[in-house]
Residue, then its C-alpha position, 0 to 999 in steps of 0.5 A: m253863213a250859219t255858225k255852229r253852236l254847241f248844244r246838249s243833244e235831245t236825241n243822242k243822250m245817255v245822261a244829260g246829252v252833253l257828250g252827245g251834243l259835243g259829238e254832234y258839234l265835232e262830227v265825231d261818234p259820241v260813243l268814242l267821246r263817252l269812252f274817252y271821257v270815262a277813261i279820263t275821269i277814272f285816271t284823274g280821279v272820279l270826282p273832277g270828272i263828275v264835277v265837270y260834267i255837272l257844270a257842263i249840264f248847267i252851262v251848255p244849253m239844251g238844243p232845239r227840239v227836233t220833231v220827226a214826222y212819221e207816216a205809218p205804212a198802209a196795210g198791204g201797201a208797197a212793202a207787202s207787194q214787194n215781199a209777195e213778189t220776192t217769195k214767189 
């Protein structure tokens, strides 16, 4: 059984990927985590939140790079023929 590990996200990041990686790890929308983190940072004083985030940048490792193969659609391929059929 593979164990889950916390990584900084390479694809879902706004600053350094800390909260994006935490969202992937917890299977929660990272936007909710970001909003929660900003609210907590504002209400507890800005400096502690910034220090915690900077520490997390150095403590949480960067995740493995994910490469996605992209294949460009052929000119006049299946998508073009489907559009032609729907416009008739």
